[in-house]
N, C-alpha and C positions, 0 to 999 in steps of 0.2 A: 640763436637758440641756446638754451641753458645747459644742454648736455644731458638732460633727463629724458629718457625714452621709456614710455609706458605702453605695454601691449596688454591684451586681454588677460593673459596669464598673470602678469604683474598686478593688474587691477584686482583680480580675484584674490591674490595673495595679500594685497593691502587690505582688502575688505575683511578677510578672515582675521588678520592681525588686529585691525581696529575694532572689530566686533568682540574679540576675545579680551583685548587689553583695555579698550576704551581710550587708548592713546592716539593722538593725531599723528599720522605718518606724513612726513615731508617727501620721502623718497624711499624706494625699494629697488634693489638690484642684486643679481647673482654675481658674487665674486668669482665663483667657480661652480662646478656641478654639485658641490656638497655644502656650500655656504651661501646663505642669503643674508644680506645686510639691510637693516631698516634704519633710516634716519628719522628720528622723531623730533617734534618741536621742543623748544626749551621748556623745561619743567615737566615734561611728559615721561621722562625715563623711569621714575619709580612706578608709575602705572604700567608701563610697558614690561618691566621686569617682573613685577609682582613681589609680594612678601616672600622671602626665602627663595626667590627665582622660580616660584611655582608656575607663574604665567608663561614664562619663556620655555620652561620644560614641557608644558602642555602644548604650546605652539610647535615646538620642535618635533614632538610626536605626531601632531596633526599634519604638519607639512612634510615630515620625513626628511628634514634638512637641519643642518647646524645653523644656528641663528646668531647674528651679531646685531646689537642694538646700540646706536650712537645718538647722543643728544646733540641737536644742532645748537649753535651759538653764533650770534652776529659778529663776534670778535674772532678773528682768525687764530689768535693765540689760544683762546679758550677752546675753540673747535679742535685744534690740533691736540690739545690735552685730552679732550673727549675721545678723539679717534684712537689715541694711544692707550686708553683704559683697557684692561685693569692695571696697567703699569702707571704709577704716579710719577709724573715728570717733575723734576726739581724746578725747571724753568724752560721757557721757549724763548730763544733769542732770535730777533730779526736782524739779518745781515743785509747789506746792499744787494741789489739785483734779484730780489724775490727769494732769497735763500733763508730758510728757517732751521734753526738748530734746536733739537730736543735734547735737553740735558738730563742725564740719569746718574745715579751713584753706584748702582750695582751692575757688574759685568753681565750677569745673567739677564737683566732687564734690557741691556743693550742688544744682546744676542736675540732675545725674543722680538724686539722691535725691528730688527734687521731681517731676520728669517734667512732661510737657505737661499743663496744667490740673490740676496736683497729683495726677495719676493714680497715680504710683508711691508717693508719700507716703501717700495714702489707702489704697492696696492694702496697703502695709506695716503701716499702722495696724490694718487689719482682721485681718491675720495675727496681730499681737501680741495684739489683743483676744480672739482665740479662746482663748488660754491665760492671759491676764492681763486679766480684765474690768475691773480698776480703772483701766486706761489709758483716758483720755477723748480725748486728742489727742497726736499726735506733731508736733513742730516741728523746724525746722532753723535753726541759727545758724552763720554763718561768722565765725570768730574769727581774729585775727592769729596768725602763726606764733610770735611771742614770747609771746603769751597762751597758746598751745597748750603751749609748753614748761612754763610755770608750772602749767597745768591738769593736764597729764599726769604731772607729777613725782610720784614715789611719796610716800605719806603720811609716810614716815620723814623726808623733808626738811621737810615741813610741821610735823611734830612737833618737829623740832629748832629751827626758826626762832623760835617763841615763847619757848623756853627760853633762847635766846641773846640775844634782843632785849628781853625784858621782865624787870625785876628781880622777885624773889619778893615784895617788899613790895607791889607792885601787886595781886597776887592776894589778899593778906591783908585789904586794906581793901574789897574788893568792887568797886572801880572798874575801868573798862576803858580 
């Protein structure tokens, strides 16, 4: 079983959401008594939120709950980035044993992603695990802005650097 449980109340909530937003819902669940999370298909987030977040505000009023909308992605790294929004992650690093590290540059972003007693971090971890069971743990790392520039640089720059800095003879003898 995929971990997605849908009862009649959830089905009604999904129907209201889809009727109002015209966005396709992949999943819907209550994180707590005051927050309902919707996971929408890739590309459906703009429809779900609406221009100026008007659609979400309308739904919030209709459902009398705070809403969170997450865009699904087949890539675990991209999905983790979507779960972390509105915080923009510098990078997501995959470590051995199913550990993923979300990198941020701002201390306040780190605090927001962790939450009191790590509640937000563990909740986000559970959301990602519903779709990617290989995830064992989410971690957060605060990095310096200069490290962030190097980390977020496109791989084209990284591919050019070795070609410019290391002679081809180093590659031939197998040494590094």
